N, C-alpha and C positions, 0 to 999 in steps of 0.2 A: 077388260079395258080396251078401248078402241085404239086405232093407230095414231101415233103422234108424229106430226111434221115438225122438223127442226130447220128453221131458216138460219142463214149465217153459219152453216155447219162446218166450215173450215176455219172459223175465226177463233180467237182466244177463248171465248165463252161457249159459243155454239158447238165447237168440237167436243168439249167436255160434256155438254148436255147430251149430245148424240151418243157418246161412248158410255156414259153412266146409264142411260136408258137401255142401251144394248146389253150391257153387263147384267142388268136386272132382268133380262129376258123378255123385255117389252117390245112390241111392234113399233119400230121407229123408221121413219123415212127422212132422209136428208135432202135439203134443197140447196143447191150450190151452183155457182157459176163455173167452178172448176171441179167437176165430180171426181177427178182422179186424185184429188187431195183429201177426199173423205176416207176415213178408216175402212179397212176391209171388213166385210161382213155386214155392212149397213146398206140397206136399199137406198139408192140415190136417184133423184130426178134433177136433170140439169135445167137451170133457169136463172132468172134475174128479177128481183122484185120491182125494178124500174121498168120491166117489160111485163105487165100484168098477165098477158095471155100465156106466158110460160108457167104461171103459177097454177092454172086450172088443172093440168094433168097431175100435179103433185098433191092436190087436195082430195083426190078420189079416195073415198072410204076413210077419211081422216076425221077423228073426233076432237083432237086438241092440237094447238099450234104454239110453238115457241117462236115468238116474233122478235127479230132484231132488224131494225130498219137501217139500210145502208146510207151513209152520207149525212149531210147537214141540211137537206132541203126536204120538205114534205112531199114535193113532186106529186106523184099519183098515189100517195098513201091511202087516201080515202077510197080509191078504187080497189086497192089491195085488201083493205079491211072488209069492204063489201063482199069481195070474192070469198074471203075466209068465212064470213058470216053465212054465206049460202051453203057451205059444206060442213063446217065444224061447229062445235058447241062451246068450246072454251079457247081462250088465248091467254098466254103468259107473255107479257111484253117487257122487254129489257129497256127501261126508260132511264131518264136522268132528270126528270122534271122536278122542280122545287116550288111548290105552291107559294105564291106571294113574293118570290124572288124577282130580281130584275130581268131574268131570262124567262119569265112566266109565259111569254108568247112565242117561245122557240118551238122548233118542230116537235120536240118531245111532248109539250103540252098539247099541240095540235093533234098529234097521233093519239094521245090518250083520249082526247075529245071524240075522235072518230070511233074509237073502240067503245067508249062509254055509251054512245048513241047507236051502236050497231045491233044490239040485241044479243050479243055474245056474253057468256060468262067470262069475267076477266080478272086477272091479277097483275098488278104493276110492280116490277122490281126496280128500285131506285138506288143503285149503288153510288157511293161517293167515289173517292179517288181509287183508281185501279193500280195495284202493285206493278202490273205490266207496263205502265207508263214510264217507269224508271229504266226500261230497256233503251230509252233514248240516250242514256248515259253510257251505253256499252262500249262504244268506240273510244271515248275518252278514257274509260277505265282500262281497256285492253292496251291502249297505246301509252298512256302516261301514268296510270294509277292515281289520277286526279280528276275530280269532277269540278269544272269551272262553270258556275251557274248562279243566278241571282236568288236572293231570299232563302239563305240557308236555314233560317229559323222558322220558316213556314212549316206548320205542323198539320199532318193529316193522319187519319186512321185507314191506311190503304188496305184494300181487300184483295185476296187471292182469287183469281178467276175460277179456280175449282170450287170455291165456296159459293160464288154467284150461280154457277151451274148446278151445284147440289141443291140450293134453294129452289131454283127453277124446276128441277126434277121433282122435288118434294111437292111443289105447288101443282105440277102437272099430274101427279099420281096419287094425291090424297085429297080428302074432302076438307071443306072449311075455309077455302081461300078465295072464293068468289067475292069480288068487291073489295079486296084487300090491297093496300099499297104498302110495300115493305121497304124501309130505309135500311140499306145494307152497308156495313163497314167491316174493316178488320177489327181485331180485339184491343188495339192500343194505338195511341197517337205517337207518332215519331216525327221529328223535324227532318227536313231534307238532308241536313248534315248527318243526322243519326241513321237515316236510311243508307247513306253512302258507307258509313262505318259498318253497318250490318252486312252489306254486300261484300265488303272487304273480308269480314270474318268468315263469310260463307265460302269464299274462294281461296282463303288461306293466305292472303297478303294484305298489307295496309293499302287502303284507298282513302285519299284525303279530299276534303272539301275546300274549294277555293272560291271565295265570294266574287262574283262577277258584277261589275257596274251595270246598272239597269239599262242605261242607254246602249252599252255595248251588246247586251243581250237582245235588246230590241232590234238592232241592226242585223244581228245574226238570225233572229227568228223571221224577220222580214225577208231576208234572202232565202230562207228555207221554205217559208209558208206563203209569202207573197200576198197576204191579206192583212192590211193594217188593223182593221177592226178586230179580227180574231187574235192578232198578236197583243193588242192592247187589252182585250178581255182576259187573255191568259195571264199577262203580267199583273193585272189588277187582282185576279183571283189569288195568285201566289202571294202578293202583298197582303191580302186580307187574312190569309192563314197565319201570318206572323202574329197579329193581334187577336184574331178570332179563330183559334185552331178548330179543325174539323173534329168533332167529338165522336168517340166510338159508341156504337149502339150494341145492344145485346141480341139483336134480331136473329143473327145466324145461329147463335147458341140456343135461343128460345125455340126456333123452328126445327133445328136438326138434332137437338139434345146433346151437342158436343161443342166445345169452344171453337170459335173461328180460328182459322189457320193464321199464324203470325207472319209478319213480314220476313222474319228470319227464315221461316220455313219456305216461303216463296223464293227467297234468294238462294237457298240451298237447292230447290227444285230447278232453278234457272242458272245455276253456277256456270254451266258450260257457255252460256251466252255472254258472260263477262270475262272469260279467260282468253 
């Protein structure tokens, strides 16, 4: 098997992709803006996908690429995909595109289109909610033991980043995944209030949910994010999960031959972040 290039190699998912490939004894090269943050023992090329010329040296002798696009704009993604296609044979892309949804024209769909028309063999990973997003509650939990947030009954099947990485490694290293799009979730749906309780159990102390008025949350998010459209989209999504929960899929178990990791397992893995 040829060399595998991992972009986003210092992020929540990419770091696990790189480490899992390395532990399997495969040739892996990490592509990162901050190479000092890549785990020891992995070959690293410094660069930035938004500066395509930095990608060329990283693609030498590469057969497959794990692609994670930075940011919320397609920017020069078409140019990057073309560069990958000149060197590699396959790409596994960490997407979030939902065909037929209101966000069907977002950058995820655009990049999928670039890849589909590039001549590369491809696999798209489409995870739902990330367990790691709950790290946004860490300061409240450490300070007050309370999470004050809207839509406590919004329910999602959050996925552990290790499972996304494991599926990516499986797709990169085994046959039968070309042209496949995989919807990935955790094993069970939990409301946000239940997620908070699970974090409390993992760190050994009670953590309470306190429902925050939506307008108060909007003001707080506007101050933090500064993008009204993005804030409105996020609030609308959380509201929708109250009446239409994100359903768990069996994709992780079907591909890996083991159950997906639970949210409780994720909380135990990250307990230090909440203490």
